[in-house]
C-alpha positions as CSV (number, residue, x, y, z in Angstrom):
1,M,29.5,6.7,-5.1
2,K,31.6,5.5,-2.1
3,L,31.5,2.2,-0.4
4,V,32.7,2.3,3.3
5,T,32.8,-0.4,5.9
6,T,33.4,1.4,9.2
7,V,31.4,3.4,11.6
8,A,34.1,6.1,11.7
9,E,34.2,6.5,7.9
10,T,30.4,6.7,7.7
11,R,30.1,9.3,10.5
12,A,32.8,11.4,8.9
13,F,31.0,11.3,5.5
14,C,27.6,12.0,6.9
15,R,28.8,14.8,9.1
16,Q,30.0,16.7,6.0
17,A,27.3,15.5,3.6
18,P,24.9,18.0,2.0
19,R,21.4,18.0,3.5
20,P,18.8,16.6,3.4
21,L,20.3,13.2,4.0
22,V,18.0,10.3,3.2
23,L,18.8,6.8,4.6
24,C,17.6,3.5,3.1
25,T,18.4,0.5,5.4
26,T,18.7,-2.9,3.6
27,M,20.0,-6.4,4.0
28,G,21.3,-6.4,0.5
29,S,20.3,-8.8,-2.3
30,L,18.8,-5.7,-3.8
31,H,15.9,-5.9,-6.3
32,E,13.7,-3.4,-8.2
33,G,11.7,-2.8,-5.1
34,H,14.8,-1.4,-3.4
35,A,15.6,0.5,-6.6
36,S,12.2,2.2,-6.5
37,I,12.8,3.2,-2.9
38,M,16.3,4.6,-3.8
39,R,14.7,6.6,-6.6
40,H,12.3,8.1,-4.2
41,A,15.1,8.8,-1.8
42,R,16.9,10.7,-4.5
43,S,13.8,12.7,-5.3
44,L,13.4,13.6,-1.6
45,A,17.1,14.5,-1.3
46,G,17.0,16.5,-4.5
47,P,20.0,16.9,-6.8
48,T,22.1,18.4,-4.0
49,G,21.2,16.3,-1.1
50,T,22.6,12.9,0.0
51,V,21.3,9.3,-0.3
52,V,22.9,6.7,2.0
53,V,22.1,3.0,1.7
54,S,23.1,0.5,4.4
55,I,23.7,-3.1,3.4
56,F,23.9,-5.3,6.5
57,V,22.6,-8.8,7.1
58,N,21.6,-8.3,10.7
59,P,22.1,-11.5,12.8
60,L,20.1,-10.1,15.7
61,Q,16.8,-10.3,13.7
62,F,17.2,-14.0,12.8
63,G,16.0,-16.8,15.0
64,P,18.1,-19.9,15.7
65,H,16.5,-22.0,12.9
66,E,16.0,-19.2,10.3
67,D,17.9,-18.5,7.1
68,L,20.8,-16.3,8.3
69,A,23.5,-18.5,6.8
70,R,21.8,-18.8,3.4
71,Y,20.4,-15.3,3.1
72,P,21.5,-14.1,-0.3
73,R,24.6,-11.8,-0.3
74,T,25.2,-10.1,-3.7
75,L,27.4,-7.1,-3.0
76,E,28.8,-6.6,-6.5
77,A,25.3,-6.6,-8.0
78,D,24.1,-4.4,-5.2
79,Q,26.8,-1.8,-5.9
80,T,25.8,-1.7,-9.6
81,L,22.2,-1.1,-8.7
82,C,23.0,1.6,-6.2
83,A,25.3,3.4,-8.7
84,R,22.5,3.3,-11.2
85,E,20.1,4.9,-8.7
86,K,22.6,7.7,-7.9
87,V,23.3,6.6,-4.3
88,D,26.1,8.7,-2.7
89,L,27.3,6.2,0.0
90,I,26.9,2.5,0.7
91,F,27.6,1.6,4.3
92,H,28.5,-2.1,4.4
93,P,29.8,-3.0,7.8
94,S,30.9,-6.3,9.2
95,V,29.0,-7.9,12.1
96,E,32.0,-7.2,14.3
97,E,31.8,-3.5,13.3
98,M,28.1,-3.2,14.3
99,I,27.8,-5.5,17.3
100,S,30.4,-5.7,20.1
101,K,31.1,-9.2,21.5
102,D,29.9,-8.1,24.9
103,A,27.0,-6.0,23.7
104,S,24.3,-5.9,26.3
105,V,21.9,-3.2,25.3
106,V,18.9,-3.7,23.0
107,I,15.9,-1.6,22.1
108,E,12.7,-3.5,22.8
109,E,9.2,-2.2,21.7
110,R,6.5,-3.6,24.0
111,S,3.2,-3.1,22.2
112,L,3.2,-3.2,18.4
113,S,5.8,-6.0,18.3
114,Q,3.9,-8.6,20.4
115,E,1.6,-10.1,17.7
116,L,1.8,-11.0,14.0
117,C,5.5,-11.6,13.2
118,G,6.4,-10.8,16.7
119,R,4.6,-13.9,18.0
120,S,6.1,-16.1,15.3
121,R,9.6,-14.8,15.5
122,P,10.4,-14.0,19.2
123,G,13.3,-11.5,19.4
124,H,13.1,-10.5,15.7
125,F,11.9,-7.0,16.2
126,S,14.2,-6.1,19.1
127,G,17.0,-7.1,16.6
128,V,15.5,-4.8,14.0
129,T,15.0,-1.8,16.2
130,T,18.4,-2.1,17.9
131,I,20.3,-2.1,14.6
132,V,18.1,0.5,12.9
133,A,18.6,2.8,15.9
134,K,22.4,2.3,15.5
135,F,22.2,3.2,11.8
136,F,20.2,6.3,12.8
137,N,22.9,7.3,15.3
138,I,25.7,6.7,12.8
139,T,24.2,8.4,9.8
140,T,22.0,11.1,11.4
141,P,19.5,11.1,8.5
142,D,16.8,13.7,8.0
143,I,14.5,11.2,6.3
144,T,14.4,7.4,6.2
145,I,12.3,5.2,3.9
146,F,10.9,1.8,4.7
147,G,8.9,-0.4,2.3
148,E,5.3,-1.2,3.2
149,K,5.6,-4.9,2.5
150,D,6.6,-5.4,6.1
151,W,3.9,-3.2,7.5
152,Q,4.5,-4.2,11.1
153,Q,8.2,-3.2,10.8
154,L,7.2,0.2,9.4
155,A,4.8,0.8,12.2
156,L,7.5,-0.2,14.8
157,I,10.1,2.2,13.3
158,R,7.6,5.0,13.3
159,R,6.8,4.3,17.0
160,M,10.5,4.1,17.9
161,V,11.3,7.4,16.2
162,R,8.3,9.0,18.0
163,D,9.0,7.6,21.4
164,L,12.8,8.1,21.4
165,N,12.6,11.6,19.8
166,F,14.7,10.9,16.8
167,P,14.6,14.0,14.6
168,I,13.8,11.9,11.5
169,E,10.9,11.7,9.1
170,V,9.8,8.1,8.5
171,V,8.4,7.6,5.0
172,G,6.6,4.5,3.9
173,Y,7.0,3.3,0.3
174,P,4.2,1.3,-1.4
175,I,4.8,-2.4,-2.2
176,V,6.5,-3.0,-5.5
177,R,5.2,-6.0,-7.3
178,E,6.2,-8.2,-10.1
179,K,4.0,-8.3,-13.3
180,N,2.1,-11.2,-11.7
181,C,1.6,-9.1,-8.6
182,L,3.8,-11.1,-6.3
183,A,5.4,-8.7,-3.8
184,L,9.1,-8.2,-4.5
185,S,11.3,-9.8,-1.8
186,S,14.9,-10.9,-1.6
187,R,13.6,-14.3,-0.4
188,N,11.6,-14.8,-3.6
189,T,14.9,-16.3,-4.9
190,Y,14.2,-19.3,-2.6
191,L,11.0,-20.2,-4.5
192,S,11.0,-23.1,-6.9
193,E,9.6,-22.7,-10.4
194,E,6.3,-24.3,-9.4
195,E,6.1,-22.1,-6.2
196,R,6.7,-18.9,-8.2
197,L,3.7,-19.8,-10.3
198,L,1.6,-20.3,-7.2
199,A,2.8,-17.3,-5.2
200,P,0.7,-14.6,-7.0
201,Q,-2.4,-16.3,-5.6
202,I,-1.5,-14.7,-2.2
203,Y,-2.2,-11.2,-3.5
204,Q,-5.3,-12.5,-5.4
205,A,-6.7,-13.8,-2.1
206,L,-6.1,-10.4,-0.5
207,C,-7.8,-8.6,-3.4
208,A,-10.8,-10.9,-3.3
209,T,-11.3,-9.9,0.4
210,A,-10.9,-6.2,-0.4
211,K,-13.5,-6.7,-3.1
212,L,-15.9,-8.1,-0.6
213,V,-15.4,-5.0,1.6
214,S,-16.0,-2.7,-1.4
215,E,-19.3,-4.6,-2.0
216,G,-20.4,-3.9,1.6
217,E,-19.2,-6.8,3.7
218,D,-18.0,-5.4,7.1
219,N,-18.0,-8.5,9.3
220,V,-14.4,-9.0,10.1
221,A,-14.8,-12.7,11.1
222,K,-16.3,-13.4,7.7
223,L,-13.6,-11.5,5.9
224,L,-10.9,-13.4,7.8
225,K,-12.6,-16.7,7.0
226,A,-12.8,-15.9,3.3
227,T,-9.1,-15.0,3.2
228,K,-7.9,-18.1,5.1
229,E,-10.0,-20.3,2.8
230,A,-8.4,-18.7,-0.3
231,L,-4.9,-19.0,1.1
232,R,-5.4,-22.7,2.2
233,A,-6.4,-23.5,-1.4
234,I,-2.9,-22.6,-2.6
235,P,-0.9,-25.9,-2.7
236,H,2.2,-26.3,-0.5
237,T,1.2,-23.4,1.8
238,T,1.0,-23.0,5.6
239,I,-0.6,-20.0,7.1
240,D,1.3,-18.2,9.9
241,Y,-1.3,-15.6,10.4
242,V,-4.1,-13.6,8.8
243,S,-5.3,-10.5,10.5
244,I,-7.3,-7.3,9.9
245,V,-5.8,-4.5,12.0
246,D,-5.8,-0.8,12.5
247,S,-3.1,0.4,10.2
248,N,-1.6,2.7,12.8
249,T,-1.8,0.8,16.1
250,L,-1.9,-2.8,14.6
251,E,-4.7,-3.6,17.0
252,P,-6.9,-6.4,15.6
253,L,-10.3,-5.1,14.5
254,S,-13.6,-6.7,15.4
255,Q,-15.5,-4.5,13.0
256,L,-14.9,-1.9,10.3
257,I,-15.8,1.6,11.3
258,P,-16.6,4.1,8.6
259,G,-14.6,7.3,8.7
260,K,-12.6,6.4,11.7
261,I,-10.2,3.6,11.2
262,E,-7.9,2.6,8.3
263,A,-8.1,-1.2,8.1
264,R,-5.3,-3.3,6.7
265,L,-5.4,-7.0,5.9
266,I,-2.0,-8.5,6.8
267,V,-0.8,-12.1,6.1
268,A,2.2,-14.2,6.5
269,I,2.4,-17.7,4.9
270,T,5.0,-20.3,4.2
271,L,5.0,-21.5,0.6
272,G,7.2,-24.6,0.4
273,H,10.0,-23.5,2.7
274,T,9.8,-19.8,2.0
275,R,8.1,-17.4,4.4
276,L,6.3,-14.6,2.5
277,L,4.6,-11.4,3.7
278,D,1.9,-9.3,2.0
279,N,-0.7,-6.8,3.0
280,I,-3.4,-4.6,1.5
281,S,-5.5,-1.6,2.7
282,I,-9.1,-2.8,2.6
283,F,-11.0,0.0,4.4
284,G,-10.5,3.7,4.5
285,Q,-9.0,6.4,2.4
286,Q,-6.1,4.2,1.2
287,A,-8.2,1.2,0.4
288,E,-7.1,-0.6,-2.7
289,Y,-9.9,-1.2,-5.1
290,K,-7.9,-2.1,-8.2
291,F,-8.1,-5.8,-8.1
292,K,-6.3,-8.4,-10.1
293,L,-8.5,-11.5,-9.8
């Protein structure tokens, strides 16, 4: 496994790398969710293909009062995990290597990014799409994998790849959870001991709503009300949003339509001082009916 820090080195490596080349973009502070994605990347690349992992804490996707300065940076541990998962190359550039001082071009998605996290974090998604597009241009992957925990981000990357004709297959990887069903996240390290005990109730709230759907409830307003009530009952929480959307378009749904729309319940809450995301498929072929209540 190689660790490189420059665009030139990465381009040279990827130009000669055996195909298929699978890219996993990360901000580091890697955990077992990332490890699962890397294992899947290796399975898609096969024994003779190439797996590339980028580690870059992207300043463009952080707002002025967000956690850029304290975001965990654990390069040595990240290298150990990548080596264990048979990664071929880690691309770990500096901010100066990725973003010119006079940079004036960004990629802005104007539909899927407007609501949910886009409303709460203005500029966040243009920061994501701009840097991800740069990683695509630098590494020229055949396949890229994004975790489904940030469902909106996954939908945006798929739309960008489609609209800008990147010759890349975008693969979504299911949420990896701790034994208590808390979705794995690098930001979980911010949680206090008490908050870690409370956090699994987020997924329990989502599962309770999915169970209502499985029992025949199709009134979206009632489902949203039930979810919000369950989340508000968790101590020290503030709801950012709760929404039931079309999984593909992210359009809010007013009703569940059998056989036509895959519905996904998406939430963002702040527990203590930590912003957490989660989502679950509640209606359609991918609906999750294995509840932990």
